[in-house]
C-alpha positions in Angstrom: 41.5 1.1 -29.9 41.1 1.0 -33.7 37.8 0.0 -35.3 37.1 -1.5 -38.7 33.8 -2.0 -40.6 33.6 -5.4 -42.4 31.1 -5.4 -45.2 30.1 -9.0 -46.1 29.2 -10.1 -49.6 27.0 -7.2 -50.8 27.0 -8.7 -54.3 24.6 -8.9 -57.2 23.9 -12.6 -56.8 22.9 -12.1 -53.2 20.5 -9.3 -53.9 17.1 -9.2 -55.6 17.4 -10.5 -59.1 20.5 -12.6 -58.4 20.9 -16.3 -58.5 20.9 -16.7 -54.7 18.9 -13.6 -53.8 18.2 -12.6 -50.2 15.1 -10.4 -49.8 16.1 -7.0 -48.6 19.7 -7.3 -50.0 19.4 -4.2 -52.2 18.2 -2.1 -49.3 21.0 -3.3 -47.1 23.5 -2.4 -49.9 22.1 1.1 -49.9 22.1 1.5 -46.2 25.7 0.2 -45.9 26.8 2.7 -48.5 25.1 5.4 -46.4 26.9 4.3 -43.3 30.2 4.3 -45.1 29.5 7.8 -46.3 29.3 8.7 -42.6 32.2 6.5 -41.6 34.7 9.4 -41.1 32.6 10.6 -38.2 31.6 7.1 -36.9 35.0 6.1 -35.6 36.0 3.6 -38.2 39.7 3.8 -39.1 39.2 1.1 -41.9 36.5 -0.2 -44.1 36.9 -3.6 -45.8 34.6 -5.7 -47.9 34.4 -9.5 -48.5 33.3 -11.1 -51.7 32.3 -14.6 -52.7 34.5 -15.2 -55.7 34.0 -18.7 -57.0 36.2 -20.2 -59.8 35.6 -24.0 -59.3 34.3 -24.6 -55.8 33.6 -28.3 -56.2 30.6 -29.6 -54.4 29.6 -26.1 -53.2 27.6 -25.9 -56.4 24.9 -28.4 -57.3 22.2 -28.8 -59.9 19.9 -30.0 -57.0 21.3 -28.1 -54.0 20.3 -28.9 -50.4 20.7 -25.2 -49.4 22.8 -26.2 -46.5 26.1 -27.6 -47.9 25.4 -27.1 -51.6 23.9 -24.2 -53.5 23.0 -23.1 -57.0 25.9 -21.5 -58.9 26.5 -18.0 -57.6 29.2 -15.3 -57.6 31.1 -17.0 -60.3 34.3 -15.2 -61.2 33.9 -13.2 -64.4 30.1 -12.9 -64.2 27.9 -10.0 -63.3 26.7 -11.9 -60.3 30.1 -11.6 -58.6 30.1 -7.8 -58.8 29.2 -5.6 -55.9 25.5 -4.5 -56.0 24.9 -1.1 -57.7 23.7 0.3 -54.4 27.1 -0.5 -52.9 29.2 0.4 -55.9 29.4 4.2 -55.0 31.2 3.3 -51.8 33.7 1.1 -53.8 34.1 3.7 -56.5 34.7 6.5 -54.0 37.8 4.7 -52.6 36.2 4.3 -49.2 36.9 0.5 -49.2 40.5 0.0 -48.0 40.7 -3.7 -49.2 38.5 -6.4 -50.7 38.9 -10.0 -49.5 37.9 -12.7 -52.0 36.9 -16.1 -50.7 35.7 -19.5 -52.0 37.7 -19.7 -55.2 38.1 -23.5 -55.1 36.0 -24.6 -52.1 33.1 -23.4 -50.0 33.9 -20.4 -47.9 31.5 -18.5 -45.7 33.6 -16.4 -43.4 35.5 -13.3 -44.6 38.4 -14.6 -42.5 38.8 -17.4 -45.1 39.5 -14.7 -47.7 42.6 -12.8 -48.8 43.2 -9.5 -50.4 44.8 -9.0 -53.9 48.2 -9.5 -52.3 47.2 -12.8 -50.6 47.0 -11.3 -47.1 44.3 -12.9 -45.0 41.7 -10.6 -43.3 42.9 -11.3 -39.7 46.5 -10.5 -40.6 45.4 -7.4 -42.5 43.5 -6.1 -39.5 46.2 -6.9 -37.0 48.8 -5.1 -39.2 46.7 -2.0 -38.8 46.3 -2.5 -35.0 42.5 -3.0 -35.3 41.0 -4.4 -32.1 37.3 -3.9 -32.7 35.1 -4.8 -35.8 31.6 -4.1 -36.8 30.1 -6.6 -39.3 27.3 -5.9 -41.8 26.1 -7.4 -45.0 24.5 -10.5 -46.5 23.4 -13.1 -45.3 22.9 -12.8 -41.6 22.4 -16.5 -41.2 25.4 -17.6 -43.3 28.4 -15.4 -44.2 27.7 -12.6 -41.7 27.4 -15.3 -39.0 30.6 -17.1 -40.0 32.5 -13.8 -40.3 31.4 -12.6 -36.9 32.1 -15.9 -35.2 35.6 -16.0 -36.7 36.2 -12.3 -35.8 35.4 -13.2 -32.2 37.6 -16.3 -32.3 40.5 -14.2 -33.7 40.2 -12.0 -30.6 38.5 -9.0 -32.1 35.8 -7.3 -30.1 32.9 -8.0 -32.5 29.6 -6.3 -33.1 27.0 -7.1 -35.8 24.8 -4.2 -36.8 21.7 -6.2 -37.5 19.8 -3.4 -39.2 22.4 -3.6 -41.9 22.1 -7.3 -42.5 19.6 -9.4 -44.5 18.8 -13.0 -43.5 17.7 -15.9 -45.7 15.0 -17.3 -43.4 13.7 -16.5 -39.9 14.5 -19.9 -38.4 18.2 -20.0 -39.6 18.6 -16.3 -38.7 17.3 -16.9 -35.1 19.8 -19.8 -34.7 22.6 -17.6 -36.1 21.8 -14.9 -33.6 21.8 -17.3 -30.7 25.1 -18.8 -31.8 26.7 -15.3 -32.2 25.4 -14.1 -28.9 26.8 -17.3 -27.2 30.2 -16.6 -28.7 30.3 -13.1 -27.2 29.4 -11.2 -30.3 27.4 -8.0 -29.5 24.2 -7.7 -31.5 22.5 -4.4 -32.1 19.3 -3.7 -34.1 17.2 -6.2 -35.9 18.0 -8.1 -39.2 15.9 -7.8 -42.4 14.3 -11.2 -42.9 11.8 -12.2 -45.5 
């Protein structure tokens, strides 16, 4: 049994002050960094991060977004918003992150499993190559990208757990729906998400 921690989209634009900020995002970034600092003793053999990395995502961006299928511009390649939040940067700078999986360059992408590392290797393939069988998922936002990543992890056959204390949700209603959907898919949920 090999375990990996998947850190979802702990980026400037998804934290307070960003173009698509989620309340509590900065605190989640700090808490995730603390967990990673303890990762050696927590049973994780690998720690990876996902990143929204938009170049020209088409209808994913809109001047008048519906906040379901279209959104304000966010995490645009080459901008400060695409960067990892300063509270998470120490984990990245320390070399504790084994790989970063960018997603959404030319289309909407919510799940980290839609992303690839710098060599073009998809997340599921990367994990399998390292014989990972269990994943814990943390990050932003509980009701969107964390949800999609956890559901895909379960579909891909990984034993999946979401550490809700280390997630931040956009809204209570959508977060509750996401929790129900993840639970129904066999995802183990522990703790309680941060929700504004």
